[in-house]
PQR file with spaces between the fields and no chain letter, atoms N, CA, C, O and H, PARSE charges and radii, in Angstrom:
ATOM       1  N    MET     1     111.355  151.837 -155.558 -0.4000 1.5000
ATOM       2  CA   MET     1     110.135  152.470 -156.014 -0.0000 2.0000
ATOM       3  C    MET     1     108.946  151.578 -155.672  0.5500 1.7000
ATOM       4  O    MET     1     108.886  150.403 -156.033 -0.5500 1.4000
ATOM       5  N    ILE     2     107.978  152.208 -154.941 -0.4000 1.5000
ATOM       6  CA   ILE     2     106.812  151.431 -154.579 -0.0000 2.0000
ATOM       7  C    ILE     2     105.584  152.034 -155.191  0.5500 1.7000
ATOM       8  O    ILE     2     105.318  153.230 -155.075 -0.5500 1.4000
ATOM       9  H    ILE     2     108.027  153.163 -154.647  0.4000 1.0000
ATOM      10  N    ASN     3     104.850  151.182 -155.838 -0.4000 1.5000
ATOM      11  CA   ASN     3     103.508  151.673 -156.439 -0.0000 2.0000
ATOM      12  C    ASN     3     102.446  151.109 -155.527  0.5500 1.7000
ATOM      13  O    ASN     3     102.245  149.895 -155.500 -0.5500 1.4000
ATOM      14  H    ASN     3     105.067  150.211 -155.933  0.4000 1.0000
ATOM      15  N    ALA     4     101.749  151.964 -154.768 -0.4000 1.5000
ATOM      16  CA   ALA     4     100.713  151.522 -153.882 -0.0000 2.0000
ATOM      17  C    ALA     4      99.453  152.303 -154.215  0.5500 1.7000
ATOM      18  O    ALA     4      99.485  153.465 -154.620 -0.5500 1.4000
ATOM      19  H    ALA     4     101.913  152.950 -154.790  0.4000 1.0000
ATOM      20  N    THR     5      98.341  151.601 -154.023 -0.4000 1.5000
ATOM      21  CA   THR     5      97.042  152.286 -154.250 -0.0000 2.0000
ATOM      22  C    THR     5      96.046  151.790 -153.249  0.5500 1.7000
ATOM      23  O    THR     5      96.092  150.627 -152.848 -0.5500 1.4000
ATOM      24  H    THR     5      98.315  150.657 -153.695  0.4000 1.0000
ATOM      25  N    ASN     6      95.176  152.616 -152.850 -0.4000 1.5000
ATOM      26  CA   ASN     6      94.114  152.203 -151.958 -0.0000 2.0000
ATOM      27  C    ASN     6      92.774  151.951 -152.732  0.5500 1.7000
ATOM      28  O    ASN     6      91.707  151.705 -152.169 -0.5500 1.4000
ATOM      29  H    ASN     6      95.139  153.561 -153.176  0.4000 1.0000
ATOM      30  N    GLU     7      92.942  152.035 -154.009 -0.4000 1.5000
ATOM      31  CA   GLU     7      91.737  151.838 -154.912 -0.0000 2.0000
ATOM      32  C    GLU     7      91.701  150.342 -155.272  0.5500 1.7000
ATOM      33  O    GLU     7      92.741  149.683 -155.272 -0.5500 1.4000
ATOM      34  H    GLU     7      93.809  152.234 -154.466  0.4000 1.0000
ATOM      35  N    GLN     8      90.523  149.810 -155.577 -0.4000 1.5000
ATOM      36  CA   GLN     8      90.357  148.476 -156.057 -0.0000 2.0000
ATOM      37  C    GLN     8      90.673  148.453 -157.567  0.5500 1.7000
ATOM      38  O    GLN     8      90.229  149.307 -158.334 -0.5500 1.4000
ATOM      39  H    GLN     8      89.678  150.345 -155.578  0.4000 1.0000
ATOM      40  N    LEU     9      91.420  147.490 -157.932 -0.4000 1.5000
ATOM      41  CA   LEU     9      91.824  147.440 -159.422 -0.0000 2.0000
ATOM      42  C    LEU     9      90.765  146.572 -160.081  0.5500 1.7000
ATOM      43  O    LEU     9      90.250  145.626 -159.485 -0.5500 1.4000
ATOM      44  H    LEU     9      91.781  146.796 -157.309  0.4000 1.0000
ATOM      45  N    GLU    10      90.453  146.919 -161.332 -0.4000 1.5000
ATOM      46  CA   GLU    10      89.443  146.191 -162.155 -0.0000 2.0000
ATOM      47  C    GLU    10      90.178  145.801 -163.388  0.5500 1.7000
ATOM      48  O    GLU    10      90.947  146.580 -163.951 -0.5500 1.4000
ATOM      49  H    GLU    10      90.872  147.687 -161.816  0.4000 1.0000
ATOM      50  N    LEU    11      89.938  144.586 -163.809 -0.4000 1.5000
ATOM      51  CA   LEU    11      90.491  144.064 -165.084 -0.0000 2.0000
ATOM      52  C    LEU    11      89.330  143.729 -166.032  0.5500 1.7000
ATOM      53  O    LEU    11      88.238  143.323 -165.632 -0.5500 1.4000
ATOM      54  H    LEU    11      89.314  143.953 -163.352  0.4000 1.0000
ATOM      55  N    GLY    12      89.642  143.926 -167.287 -0.4000 1.5000
ATOM      56  CA   GLY    12      88.647  143.658 -168.296 -0.0000 2.0000
ATOM      57  C    GLY    12      89.240  142.605 -169.311  0.5500 1.7000
ATOM      58  O    GLY    12      90.418  142.252 -169.268 -0.5500 1.4000
ATOM      59  H    GLY    12      90.528  144.255 -167.612  0.4000 1.0000
ATOM      60  N    PHE    13      88.361  142.154 -170.192 -0.4000 1.5000
ATOM      61  CA   PHE    13      88.758  141.235 -171.140 -0.0000 2.0000
ATOM      62  C    PHE    13      88.631  141.860 -172.538  0.5500 1.7000
ATOM      63  O    PHE    13      87.551  142.347 -172.873 -0.5500 1.4000
ATOM      64  H    PHE    13      87.404  142.441 -170.227  0.4000 1.0000
ATOM      65  N    ASN    14      89.687  141.868 -173.370 -0.4000 1.5000
ATOM      66  CA   ASN    14      89.728  142.417 -174.664 -0.0000 2.0000
ATOM      67  C    ASN    14      89.237  143.813 -174.712  0.5500 1.7000
ATOM      68  O    ASN    14      88.516  144.197 -175.633 -0.5500 1.4000
ATOM      69  H    ASN    14      90.565  141.472 -173.098  0.4000 1.0000
ATOM      70  N    GLY    15      89.638  144.634 -173.672 -0.4000 1.5000
ATOM      71  CA   GLY    15      89.317  146.017 -173.681 -0.0000 2.0000
ATOM      72  C    GLY    15      87.905  146.259 -173.168  0.5500 1.7000
ATOM      73  O    GLY    15      87.498  147.417 -173.077 -0.5500 1.4000
ATOM      74  H    GLY    15      90.224  144.322 -172.924  0.4000 1.0000
ATOM      75  N    ILE    16      87.110  145.190 -172.817 -0.4000 1.5000
ATOM      76  CA   ILE    16      85.806  145.448 -172.332 -0.0000 2.0000
ATOM      77  C    ILE    16      85.865  145.635 -170.837  0.5500 1.7000
ATOM      78  O    ILE    16      86.398  144.777 -170.134 -0.5500 1.4000
ATOM      79  H    ILE    16      87.441  144.250 -172.892  0.4000 1.0000
ATOM      80  N    ARG    17      85.352  146.697 -170.344 -0.4000 1.5000
ATOM      81  CA   ARG    17      85.381  146.926 -168.881 -0.0000 2.0000
ATOM      82  C    ARG    17      84.227  146.170 -168.221  0.5500 1.7000
ATOM      83  O    ARG    17      83.087  146.174 -168.684 -0.5500 1.4000
ATOM      84  H    ARG    17      84.919  147.395 -170.915  0.4000 1.0000
ATOM      85  N    LEU    18      84.566  145.570 -167.193 -0.4000 1.5000
ATOM      86  CA   LEU    18      83.572  144.813 -166.425 -0.0000 2.0000
ATOM      87  C    LEU    18      82.720  145.682 -165.563  0.5500 1.7000
ATOM      88  O    LEU    18      83.223  146.556 -164.857 -0.5500 1.4000
ATOM      89  H    LEU    18      85.492  145.567 -166.817  0.4000 1.0000
ATOM      90  N    SER    19      81.434  145.453 -165.609 -0.4000 1.5000
ATOM      91  CA   SER    19      80.580  146.315 -164.699 -0.0000 2.0000
ATOM      92  C    SER    19      80.600  145.786 -163.278  0.5500 1.7000
ATOM      93  O    SER    19      80.747  144.585 -163.048 -0.5500 1.4000
ATOM      94  H    SER    19      81.026  144.743 -166.183  0.4000 1.0000
ATOM      95  N    PRO    20      80.451  146.689 -162.335 -0.5600 1.5000
ATOM      96  CA   PRO    20      80.442  146.212 -160.917  0.2800 2.0000
ATOM      97  C    PRO    20      79.285  145.262 -160.694  0.5500 1.7000
ATOM      98  O    PRO    20      78.208  145.404 -161.274 -0.5500 1.4000
ATOM      99  N    ARG    21      79.537  144.306 -159.850 -0.4000 1.5000
ATOM     100  CA   ARG    21      78.459  143.317 -159.540 -0.0000 2.0000
ATOM     101  C    ARG    21      77.490  143.888 -158.609  0.5500 1.7000
ATOM     102  O    ARG    21      77.821  144.675 -157.723 -0.5500 1.4000
ATOM     103  H    ARG    21      80.412  144.191 -159.379  0.4000 1.0000
ATOM     104  N    ASN    22      76.280  143.488 -158.810 -0.4000 1.5000
ATOM     105  CA   ASN    22      75.142  143.940 -157.953 -0.0000 2.0000
ATOM     106  C    ASN    22      75.272  143.172 -156.572  0.5500 1.7000
ATOM     107  O    ASN    22      75.124  141.951 -156.537 -0.5500 1.4000
ATOM     108  H    ASN    22      76.011  142.849 -159.530  0.4000 1.0000
ATOM     109  N    PRO    23      75.526  143.846 -155.539 -0.5600 1.5000
ATOM     110  CA   PRO    23      75.694  143.171 -154.240  0.2800 2.0000
ATOM     111  C    PRO    23      74.342  142.822 -153.620  0.5500 1.7000
ATOM     112  O    PRO    23      74.291  142.305 -152.504 -0.5500 1.4000
ATOM     113  N    GLY    24      73.307  143.084 -154.292 -0.4000 1.5000
ATOM     114  CA   GLY    24      71.976  142.810 -153.682 -0.0000 2.0000
ATOM     115  C    GLY    24      71.577  141.366 -153.729  0.5500 1.7000
ATOM     116  O    GLY    24      72.305  140.507 -154.226 -0.5500 1.4000
ATOM     117  H    GLY    24      73.349  143.504 -155.198  0.4000 1.0000
ATOM     118  N    ARG    25      70.418  141.121 -153.208 -0.4000 1.5000
ATOM     119  CA   ARG    25      69.886  139.687 -153.103 -0.0000 2.0000
ATOM     120  C    ARG    25      69.692  139.088 -154.538  0.5500 1.7000
ATOM     121  O    ARG    25      69.988  137.914 -154.756 -0.5500 1.4000
ATOM     122  H    ARG    25      69.826  141.819 -152.805  0.4000 1.0000
ATOM     123  N    ALA    26      69.231  139.843 -155.435 -0.4000 1.5000
ATOM     124  CA   ALA    26      68.943  139.300 -156.805 -0.0000 2.0000
ATOM     125  C    ALA    26      70.247  138.819 -157.425  0.5500 1.7000
ATOM     126  O    ALA    26      70.256  137.781 -158.086 -0.5500 1.4000
ATOM     127  H    ALA    26      68.990  140.797 -155.257  0.4000 1.0000
ATOM     128  N    GLY    27      71.368  139.554 -157.229 -0.4000 1.5000
ATOM     129  CA   GLY    27      72.573  139.148 -157.822 -0.0000 2.0000
ATOM     130  C    GLY    27      73.049  137.831 -157.200  0.5500 1.7000
ATOM     131  O    GLY    27      73.486  136.920 -157.903 -0.5500 1.4000
ATOM     132  H    GLY    27      71.361  140.397 -156.692  0.4000 1.0000
ATOM     133  N    ARG    28      72.955  137.750 -155.850 -0.4000 1.5000
ATOM     134  CA   ARG    28      73.379  136.481 -155.166 -0.0000 2.0000
ATOM     135  C    ARG    28      72.526  135.340 -155.612  0.5500 1.7000
ATOM     136  O    ARG    28      73.054  134.258 -155.868 -0.5500 1.4000
ATOM     137  H    ARG    28      72.600  138.490 -155.279  0.4000 1.0000
ATOM     138  N    VAL    29      71.250  135.517 -155.719 -0.4000 1.5000
ATOM     139  CA   VAL    29      70.389  134.469 -156.103 -0.0000 2.0000
ATOM     140  C    VAL    29      70.680  134.022 -157.554  0.5500 1.7000
ATOM     141  O    VAL    29      70.671  132.823 -157.834 -0.5500 1.4000
ATOM     142  H    VAL    29      70.821  136.396 -155.511  0.4000 1.0000
ATOM     143  N    ALA    30      70.928  134.940 -158.451 -0.4000 1.5000
ATOM     144  CA   ALA    30      71.286  134.579 -159.834 -0.0000 2.0000
ATOM     145  C    ALA    30      72.595  133.793 -159.881  0.5500 1.7000
ATOM     146  O    ALA    30      72.688  132.798 -160.600 -0.5500 1.4000
ATOM     147  H    ALA    30      70.935  135.914 -158.224  0.4000 1.0000
ATOM     148  N    ARG    31      73.618  134.230 -159.118 -0.4000 1.5000
ATOM     149  CA   ARG    31      74.845  133.465 -159.123 -0.0000 2.0000
ATOM     150  C    ARG    31      74.704  132.104 -158.516  0.5500 1.7000
ATOM     151  O    ARG    31      75.346  131.146 -158.948 -0.5500 1.4000
ATOM     152  H    ARG    31      73.542  135.038 -158.534  0.4000 1.0000
ATOM     153  N    ALA    32      73.831  132.013 -157.476 -0.4000 1.5000
ATOM     154  CA   ALA    32      73.663  130.640 -156.798 -0.0000 2.0000
ATOM     155  C    ALA    32      72.892  129.709 -157.757  0.5500 1.7000
ATOM     156  O    ALA    32      73.150  128.509 -157.848 -0.5500 1.4000
ATOM     157  H    ALA    32      73.310  132.791 -157.126  0.4000 1.0000
ATOM     158  N    THR    33      71.957  130.314 -158.448 -0.4000 1.5000
ATOM     159  CA   THR    33      71.225  129.487 -159.423 -0.0000 2.0000
ATOM     160  C    THR    33      72.191  128.988 -160.578  0.5500 1.7000
ATOM     161  O    THR    33      72.161  127.833 -161.001 -0.5500 1.4000
ATOM     162  H    THR    33      71.747  131.289 -158.375  0.4000 1.0000
ATOM     163  N    TRP    34      72.976  129.886 -161.008 -0.4000 1.5000
ATOM     164  CA   TRP    34      74.002  129.462 -162.081 -0.0000 2.0000
ATOM     165  C    TRP    34      74.912  128.348 -161.514  0.5500 1.7000
ATOM     166  O    TRP    34      75.127  127.329 -162.170 -0.5500 1.4000
ATOM     167  H    TRP    34      73.000  130.825 -160.665  0.4000 1.0000
ATOM     168  N    TRP    35      75.441  128.548 -160.297 -0.4000 1.5000
ATOM     169  CA   TRP    35      76.341  127.551 -159.620 -0.0000 2.0000
ATOM     170  C    TRP    35      75.666  126.205 -159.534  0.5500 1.7000
ATOM     171  O    TRP    35      76.207  125.208 -160.012 -0.5500 1.4000
ATOM     172  H    TRP    35      75.267  129.376 -159.763  0.4000 1.0000
ATOM     173  N    PHE    36      74.514  126.161 -158.943 -0.4000 1.5000
ATOM     174  CA   PHE    36      73.866  124.863 -158.768 -0.0000 2.0000
ATOM     175  C    PHE    36      73.520  124.205 -160.090  0.5500 1.7000
ATOM     176  O    PHE    36      73.580  122.979 -160.181 -0.5500 1.4000
ATOM     177  H    PHE    36      74.075  126.971 -158.555  0.4000 1.0000
ATOM     178  N    ALA    37      73.160  124.959 -161.121 -0.4000 1.5000
ATOM     179  CA   ALA    37      72.942  124.386 -162.452 -0.0000 2.0000
ATOM     180  C    ALA    37      74.205  123.764 -162.927  0.5500 1.7000
ATOM     181  O    ALA    37      74.167  122.679 -163.509 -0.5500 1.4000
ATOM     182  H    ALA    37      73.111  125.955 -161.048  0.4000 1.0000
ATOM     183  N    GLN    38      75.365  124.415 -162.703 -0.4000 1.5000
ATOM     184  CA   GLN    38      76.646  123.849 -163.138 -0.0000 2.0000
ATOM     185  C    GLN    38      76.921  122.522 -162.436  0.5500 1.7000
ATOM     186  O    GLN    38      77.328  121.528 -163.036 -0.5500 1.4000
ATOM     187  H    GLN    38      75.396  125.296 -162.230  0.4000 1.0000
ATOM     188  N    MET    39      76.672  122.571 -161.117 -0.4000 1.5000
ATOM     189  CA   MET    39      76.934  121.314 -160.306 -0.0000 2.0000
ATOM     190  C    MET    39      76.049  120.165 -160.738  0.5500 1.7000
ATOM     191  O    MET    39      76.490  119.018 -160.815 -0.5500 1.4000
ATOM     192  H    MET    39      76.342  123.379 -160.629  0.4000 1.0000
ATOM     193  N    ARG    40      74.788  120.486 -161.021 -0.4000 1.5000
ATOM     194  CA   ARG    40      73.879  119.409 -161.465 -0.0000 2.0000
ATOM     195  C    ARG    40      74.374  118.793 -162.777  0.5500 1.7000
ATOM     196  O    ARG    40      74.329  117.578 -162.969 -0.5500 1.4000
ATOM     197  H    ARG    40      74.430  121.417 -160.959  0.4000 1.0000
ATOM     198  N    GLU    41      74.858  119.686 -163.692 -0.4000 1.5000
ATOM     199  CA   GLU    41      75.335  119.229 -165.003 -0.0000 2.0000
ATOM     200  C    GLU    41      76.646  118.302 -164.820  0.5500 1.7000
ATOM     201  O    GLU    41      76.849  117.325 -165.541 -0.5500 1.4000
ATOM     202  H    GLU    41      74.895  120.673 -163.536  0.4000 1.0000
ATOM     203  N    VAL    42      77.451  118.675 -163.859 -0.4000 1.5000
ATOM     204  CA   VAL    42      78.629  117.852 -163.577 -0.0000 2.0000
ATOM     205  C    VAL    42      78.202  116.473 -163.052  0.5500 1.7000
ATOM     206  O    VAL    42      78.760  115.453 -163.457 -0.5500 1.4000
ATOM     207  H    VAL    42      77.286  119.468 -163.273  0.4000 1.0000
ATOM     208  N    VAL    43      77.213  116.447 -162.152 -0.4000 1.5000
ATOM     209  CA   VAL    43      76.736  115.269 -161.615 -0.0000 2.0000
ATOM     210  C    VAL    43      76.104  114.393 -162.683  0.5500 1.7000
ATOM     211  O    VAL    43      76.334  113.184 -162.668 -0.5500 1.4000
ATOM     212  H    VAL    43      76.759  117.275 -161.823  0.4000 1.0000
ATOM     213  N    GLU    44      75.303  114.944 -163.630 -0.4000 1.5000
ATOM     214  CA   GLU    44      74.669  114.233 -164.666 -0.0000 2.0000
ATOM     215  C    GLU    44      75.780  113.580 -165.601  0.5500 1.7000
ATOM     216  O    GLU    44      75.596  112.460 -166.080 -0.5500 1.4000
ATOM     217  H    GLU    44      75.116  115.926 -163.643  0.4000 1.0000
ATOM     218  N    ARG    45      76.869  114.268 -165.832 -0.4000 1.5000
ATOM     219  CA   ARG    45      77.931  113.726 -166.702 -0.0000 2.0000
ATOM     220  C    ARG    45      78.874  112.784 -166.085  0.5500 1.7000
ATOM     221  O    ARG    45      79.756  112.246 -166.754 -0.5500 1.4000
ATOM     222  H    ARG    45      77.018  115.177 -165.443  0.4000 1.0000
ATOM     223  N    ALA    46      78.702  112.549 -164.720 -0.4000 1.5000
ATOM     224  CA   ALA    46      79.643  111.664 -164.003 -0.0000 2.0000
ATOM     225  C    ALA    46      79.604  110.296 -164.510  0.5500 1.7000
ATOM     226  O    ALA    46      78.556  109.835 -164.961 -0.5500 1.4000
ATOM     227  H    ALA    46      77.985  112.986 -164.177  0.4000 1.0000
ATOM     228  N    MET    47      80.713  109.602 -164.462 -0.4000 1.5000
ATOM     229  CA   MET    47      80.795  108.201 -164.984 -0.0000 2.0000
ATOM     230  C    MET    47      80.706  107.319 -163.699  0.5500 1.7000
ATOM     231  O    MET    47      81.101  107.691 -162.594 -0.5500 1.4000
ATOM     232  H    MET    47      81.565  109.976 -164.096  0.4000 1.0000
ATOM     233  N    ASP    48      80.144  106.110 -163.972 -0.4000 1.5000
ATOM     234  CA   ASP    48      80.167  105.061 -162.914 -0.0000 2.0000
ATOM     235  C    ASP    48      81.429  104.306 -163.067  0.5500 1.7000
ATOM     236  O    ASP    48      81.836  103.917 -164.162 -0.5500 1.4000
ATOM     237  H    ASP    48      79.823  105.808 -164.870  0.4000 1.0000
ATOM     238  N    TRP    49      82.063  104.100 -161.903 -0.4000 1.5000
ATOM     239  CA   TRP    49      83.341  103.291 -161.893 -0.0000 2.0000
ATOM     240  C    TRP    49      83.110  101.997 -161.274  0.5500 1.7000
ATOM     241  O    TRP    49      82.341  101.864 -160.323 -0.5500 1.4000
ATOM     242  H    TRP    49      81.733  104.417 -161.013  0.4000 1.0000
ATOM     243  N    ASN    50      83.811  100.969 -161.836 -0.4000 1.5000
ATOM     244  CA   ASN    50      83.737   99.614 -161.238 -0.0000 2.0000
ATOM     245  C    ASN    50      84.478   99.632 -159.978  0.5500 1.7000
ATOM     246  O    ASN    50      85.500  100.313 -159.895 -0.5500 1.4000
ATOM     247  H    ASN    50      84.437  101.077 -162.609  0.4000 1.0000
ATOM     248  N    ALA    51      84.035   98.917 -158.955 -0.4000 1.5000
ATOM     249  CA   ALA    51      84.700   98.869 -157.761 -0.0000 2.0000
ATOM     250  C    ALA    51      86.053   98.119 -157.933  0.5500 1.7000
ATOM     251  O    ALA    51      86.144   97.164 -158.704 -0.5500 1.4000
ATOM     252  H    ALA    51      83.205   98.365 -159.022  0.4000 1.0000
ATOM     253  N    ALA    52      87.088   98.567 -157.204 -0.4000 1.5000
ATOM     254  CA   ALA    52      88.384   97.905 -157.355 -0.0000 2.0000
ATOM     255  C    ALA    52      88.257   96.540 -156.643  0.5500 1.7000
ATOM     256  O    ALA    52      87.529   96.350 -155.668 -0.5500 1.4000
ATOM     257  H    ALA    52      87.014   99.343 -156.578  0.4000 1.0000
ATOM     258  N    GLY    53      89.044   95.604 -157.231 -0.4000 1.5000
ATOM     259  CA   GLY    53      89.087   94.245 -156.653 -0.0000 2.0000
ATOM     260  C    GLY    53      89.741   94.269 -155.320  0.5500 1.7000
ATOM     261  O    GLY    53      90.343   95.255 -154.894 -0.5500 1.4000
ATOM     262  H    GLY    53      89.635   95.757 -158.023  0.4000 1.0000
ATOM     263  N    GLU    54      89.599   93.107 -154.651 -0.4000 1.5000
ATOM     264  CA   GLU    54      90.187   93.011 -153.294 -0.0000 2.0000
ATOM     265  C    GLU    54      91.666   92.978 -153.423  0.5500 1.7000
ATOM     266  O    GLU    54      92.203   92.297 -154.297 -0.5500 1.4000
ATOM     267  H    GLU    54      89.110   92.306 -154.996  0.4000 1.0000
ATOM     268  N    ALA    55      92.324   93.678 -152.596 -0.4000 1.5000
ATOM     269  CA   ALA    55      93.808   93.749 -152.607 -0.0000 2.0000
ATOM     270  C    ALA    55      94.489   92.338 -152.333  0.5500 1.7000
ATOM     271  O    ALA    55      93.954   91.525 -151.580 -0.5500 1.4000
ATOM     272  H    ALA    55      91.889   94.231 -151.886  0.4000 1.0000
ATOM     273  N    ARG    56      95.574   92.110 -152.913 -0.4000 1.5000
ATOM     274  CA   ARG    56      96.209   90.851 -152.695 -0.0000 2.0000
ATOM     275  C    ARG    56      96.860   90.807 -151.330  0.5500 1.7000
ATOM     276  O    ARG    56      97.282   91.837 -150.804 -0.5500 1.4000
ATOM     277  H    ARG    56      96.009   92.770 -153.525  0.4000 1.0000
ATOM     278  N    PRO    57      96.945   89.607 -150.747 -0.5600 1.5000
ATOM     279  CA   PRO    57      97.554   89.591 -149.417  0.2800 2.0000
ATOM     280  C    PRO    57      99.014   89.964 -149.407  0.5500 1.7000
ATOM     281  O    PRO    57      99.735   89.648 -150.354 -0.5500 1.4000
ATOM     282  N    GLU    58      99.452   90.599 -148.408 -0.4000 1.5000
ATOM     283  CA   GLU    58     100.836   91.010 -148.322 -0.0000 2.0000
ATOM     284  C    GLU    58     101.440   90.564 -146.969  0.5500 1.7000
ATOM     285  O    GLU    58     100.889   90.820 -145.898 -0.5500 1.4000
ATOM     286  H    GLU    58      98.867   90.856 -147.639  0.4000 1.0000
ATOM     287  N    GLN    59     102.568   89.902 -147.074 -0.4000 1.5000
ATOM     288  CA   GLN    59     103.189   89.356 -145.860 -0.0000 2.0000
ATOM     289  C    GLN    59     104.290   90.405 -145.478  0.5500 1.7000
ATOM     290  O    GLN    59     105.123   90.774 -146.307 -0.5500 1.4000
ATOM     291  H    GLN    59     103.015   89.694 -147.944  0.4000 1.0000
ATOM     292  N    ILE    60     104.264   90.834 -144.291 -0.4000 1.5000
ATOM     293  CA   ILE    60     105.268   91.807 -143.797 -0.0000 2.0000
ATOM     294  C    ILE    60     106.078   91.186 -142.668  0.5500 1.7000
ATOM     295  O    ILE    60     105.665   90.217 -142.031 -0.5500 1.4000
ATOM     296  H    ILE    60     103.588   90.535 -143.617  0.4000 1.0000
ATOM     297  N    TRP    61     107.221   91.765 -142.451 -0.4000 1.5000
ATOM     298  CA   TRP    61     108.066   91.282 -141.375 -0.0000 2.0000
ATOM     299  C    TRP    61     108.084   92.450 -140.313  0.5500 1.7000
ATOM     300  O    TRP    61     108.350   93.606 -140.642 -0.5500 1.4000
ATOM     301  H    TRP    61     107.556   92.552 -142.969  0.4000 1.0000
ATOM     302  N    ILE    62     107.794   92.090 -139.061 -0.4000 1.5000
ATOM     303  CA   ILE    62     107.781   93.026 -138.016 -0.0000 2.0000
ATOM     304  C    ILE    62     108.978   92.824 -137.191  0.5500 1.7000
ATOM     305  O    ILE    62     109.061   91.770 -136.560 -0.5500 1.4000
ATOM     306  H    ILE    62     107.578   91.150 -138.794  0.4000 1.0000
ATOM     307  N    PRO    63     109.961   93.739 -137.110 -0.5600 1.5000
ATOM     308  CA   PRO    63     111.184   93.541 -136.364  0.2800 2.0000
ATOM     309  C    PRO    63     110.810   93.232 -134.947  0.5500 1.7000
ATOM     310  O    PRO    63     109.914   93.852 -134.374 -0.5500 1.4000
ATOM     311  N    GLY    64     111.503   92.268 -134.379 -0.4000 1.5000
ATOM     312  CA   GLY    64     111.357   91.946 -132.992 -0.0000 2.0000
ATOM     313  C    GLY    64     110.229   90.915 -132.746  0.5500 1.7000
ATOM     314  O    GLY    64     110.141   90.419 -131.622 -0.5500 1.4000
ATOM     315  H    GLY    64     112.232   91.764 -134.844  0.4000 1.0000
ATOM     316  N    ALA    65     109.403   90.576 -133.676 -0.4000 1.5000
ATOM     317  CA   ALA    65     108.306   89.752 -133.455 -0.0000 2.0000
ATOM     318  C    ALA    65     108.683   88.275 -133.230  0.5500 1.7000
ATOM     319  O    ALA    65     107.917   87.507 -132.648 -0.5500 1.4000
ATOM     320  H    ALA    65     109.475   90.978 -134.588  0.4000 1.0000
ATOM     321  N    ALA    66     109.837   87.915 -133.690 -0.4000 1.5000
ATOM     322  CA   ALA    66     110.249   86.493 -133.667 -0.0000 2.0000
ATOM     323  C    ALA    66     111.011   86.186 -132.282  0.5500 1.7000
ATOM     324  O    ALA    66     111.406   85.046 -132.037 -0.5500 1.4000
ATOM     325  H    ALA    66     110.459   88.539 -134.163  0.4000 1.0000
ATOM     326  N    ARG    67     111.183   87.175 -131.456 -0.4000 1.5000
ATOM     327  CA   ARG    67     111.857   86.946 -130.180 -0.0000 2.0000
ATOM     328  C    ARG    67     111.072   86.174 -129.232  0.5500 1.7000
ATOM     329  O    ARG    67     109.845   86.272 -129.191 -0.5500 1.4000
ATOM     330  H    ARG    67     110.862   88.101 -131.655  0.4000 1.0000
ATOM     331  N    GLU    68     111.764   85.381 -128.438 -0.4000 1.5000
ATOM     332  CA   GLU    68     111.102   84.593 -127.408 -0.0000 2.0000
ATOM     333  C    GLU    68     111.057   85.388 -126.104  0.5500 1.7000
ATOM     334  O    GLU    68     111.988   86.115 -125.759 -0.5500 1.4000
ATOM     335  H    GLU    68     112.761   85.302 -128.471  0.4000 1.0000
ATOM     336  N    VAL    69     109.984   85.229 -125.420 -0.4000 1.5000
ATOM     337  CA   VAL    69     109.885   85.888 -124.175 -0.0000 2.0000
ATOM     338  C    VAL    69     110.198   84.938 -123.051  0.5500 1.7000
ATOM     339  O    VAL    69     109.436   83.992 -122.855 -0.5500 1.4000
ATOM     340  H    VAL    69     109.227   84.638 -125.700  0.4000 1.0000
ATOM     341  N    LYS    70     111.251   85.116 -122.303 -0.4000 1.5000
ATOM     342  CA   LYS    70     111.640   84.248 -121.221 -0.0000 2.0000
ATOM     343  C    LYS    70     111.145   84.784 -119.897  0.5500 1.7000
ATOM     344  O    LYS    70     111.413   85.931 -119.537 -0.5500 1.4000
ATOM     345  H    LYS    70     111.871   85.885 -122.462  0.4000 1.0000
ATOM     346  N    VAL    71     110.450   83.979 -119.202 -0.4000 1.5000
ATOM     347  CA   VAL    71     109.880   84.373 -117.895 -0.0000 2.0000
ATOM     348  C    VAL    71     110.707   83.819 -116.726  0.5500 1.7000
ATOM     349  O    VAL    71     110.370   84.054 -115.566 -0.5500 1.4000
ATOM     350  H    VAL    71     110.232   83.048 -119.494  0.4000 1.0000
């Protein structure tokens, strides 16, 4: 059994039907304004982190590095 539709499905919250978005310039500008306000708020709430200390030295073994080269 296949349920297929060529219609766009719309979901609502608590039985409230969502109105279609205004695809015009005013709608885009309003959404962009909201988005950038949210991003500014996130930046304002950001914490300063202390820089990590310098990593401790690590000695590694490279296979074949101890071989002598005979000429």
